N, C-alpha and C positions, 0 to 999 in steps of 0.2 A: 462090661460096661461099666463101667465106673459112675463112679456118684456125679464130679462131673464134667462130665461128660456125659452126662444125662440130659445137667444142667443145662449144656451148652445148649442141649438137643432142640430142645422144652425153654429156651429163649430163641429159639434161632424161628421154631414152630408160628410165635408167638410174632416173632419180628412181620410184616409188612412189606411189599415195595422198599430195594432199597437198604433194607434191615433194618428201618422204624414201627416202632413196638405198636400194635394194631391199638385201638384204641378201646377201653372197657365197653360193654356191649352195655344202653342202659334206657330199651326202650322195652316197654315189659308187649306181651302180644296184648295182639287190640280185648281181644274174651276181654281183658282182666278192663278194660274200661268201659266193657257195658251196661248205663243206667238200670235203672229199674224201669221197666215199663212194661205197660199191663196192656195185654190184647186186647180190640175188638174189630175185629178183622166186618173187613165190609164185602161181599161181595165181588167176585171178582171166578165167573166162571167159566165155561169154554164161550157164550155167548162176547161174554166183552171183552177176552181177551180179542177174538177175532178180529170184536172195531179197533182194539188195538191194536193191529199188523193191518187192518183198512188202513188206519189215522195213518198210523210210520211211510205206508206206501206212501199215502201223498203229500206228507211233508217231507217226508224227511231220501225218497228213494226209494225202502227197503218194508219188504215187510218182514216185522218181528216183533210185536207183543212182548222180546226177556231184557230184560237191564241187565248188562254184561261189561266189566268192568265199570261202572259210571265213574269219567271226569270231574263232575261240575252236584257241588248243595243248591239248591236255593233257597232261604228262608221267603216267606210269608206269612203277614196279616192275618183272619179270617175276612176279617168287612165288617163283622159282628160279634157278639157276644160271649155271641151262645156252642156251648160247642156240641149239646146235640141232634143243637142246626145245622150245623157244618156235619157231623159225623151223614145227620141224616141225606145231606144234598150230594154228600162222593156217592154214599146208597145207591144210588133212586136210577143211577146209570145213565140219566135223563138228558137231552138232547144240555151245551151249556146254551144264558141265552145270549151271549159272549156272538159266539163262530155257529154256535145249534148243531153243530156235529156228535155226535157222537164215536168209542167214544164218551160218555161223563164225566166231567169235573172230578179230576181229586189232589191225595198226598199221599202220601207214605207215616208220616207221622202229626200226628195231632196233635198241641203243646195247650195244655186248656192252664186257664187263668189260676190254677193253687201249684201248677211246675210236676202233675202229672203230666209223665207224657204214656201216649195211645198213639200205638203199632192198627194202622186199617190194612196195607201193603205188603204179601209181601216182597219184600229186594228183587225179588228175583225178578219181579214183574214191570215194565214201562205203567208209569200213572201220567196220567192227562195234567200238567198245572204251568207249565210257563213256550209259554207259541216258542220252537225253535234246538230247545232245549233235551227235548223229554225221553227223545231217543238215550242220552248217554247221563240224567240227573235221576237224585234224587231229590227229592220236595221235606219238607218240613213246614209247614202251618202252626202260626198262634192264636187263639184263641183271640179275640182282640180289633181296635180297629187306626191304628196308627203306629208307627215302629218305636213309640212311649211304653203301648203295652210290654212289650219283649225288653223295650232297649231300661226303664225304670220299672221292673217292677224284680227289683232279687229275685224269689223266687221263681220265673216265666224265664229272665235273664243266663241263671245256673244252671238250669236248667235243659235249658238252648244248648249253654258249647257243652255244656257234658254234655250227650247226645253226639254234635254235628262234632264230636272231637272223637266219639268213640269210632262215628262212620267214617270221618276222614280217613283214622286209623290205619281201619280193618280194609278200607280198598288203595290205598293212597294218596289223597285225592289234597292237588294241594293247599294252604290256608288261604292263596289271592284266588282261586276257582273256587272257594264258600263266596256264595252272591246273593246280595237280592234279586225282589225279581225286578225291581228297576233297573238294573244292575244287566241286567239281561242282551240287553242287543253290541252287550264290552263283549261280554265272553265267547273267550275265541272256541269254541265249541258250539258257535249258537249256526245251525244252519238248519233255512224255510226256507222251499220250493214253493212255495206259495206270494205269490209275486206280493200281492197287499197286506199282506200278511206277513213281512220281512223287517217290519219299525215299528211294529208291534209292543205292545210290550204294557204294566202293570207301575206305578207307584211305587207298591211298599220296598218299605227296606229297603230305606237309598242312598248314594255312596256315605252318606254325611256321615250314619247310625252303620253306617255297613266297615266302613274304616273302624269305626272304636268297634266294634263287633269283631273285628280281624284284631284285634290289636288283643285284647281276649282272648281270644282263638291260640293264637300263636305261647304267647308263654307259658300257653297247658302246654305243647308239646305234644305228644304222641306216652308221655311219661305217667303213672299212673302215682297220682299222686294219696293216692285217695281220699 
């Protein structure tokens, strides 16, 4: 094979449909985007998984405790100022004070006021954090009592965006499907079988806050910028 013929064949292999040159690959592996995370796992044993499966059967029509191919990331704030109180509440597996159901509420991650990210629950399990979306949503809590606890604290916001970028890039979740709890009813993935809960939501991380958040998130893309 001549050098010229070899070069032509290589150029053809790099071309896309219609002979257009394929764009260069710019996305870094999702693993390279992973921010520092402190493991602080709460107990999520066989009993809690059975409770989650029973909850899913009641609310979503499918008996499962597994979180497969999540489509949504939901941002929350804790409505308190204590990391330890938040973790203890999630670890207790007590019936929640609002709906009085088990398993107890939880989130996969909690971000403290200094920007430290803690993982409480493996991503393979469902957590109860957002009515109508627990079957397909990753939950991220931020210690604080208002949207400003996230949006007005640079270290917290930076950690939150880094964590969310890693999760969405890893699972192929669209920026528009990164939502605040207050936006849960507008998600196309919202599904609730219990009639009186079909309009239930919370007020944390409102649409104006999340519009700003998503704009920042979109600029990060899925490229490891270091």
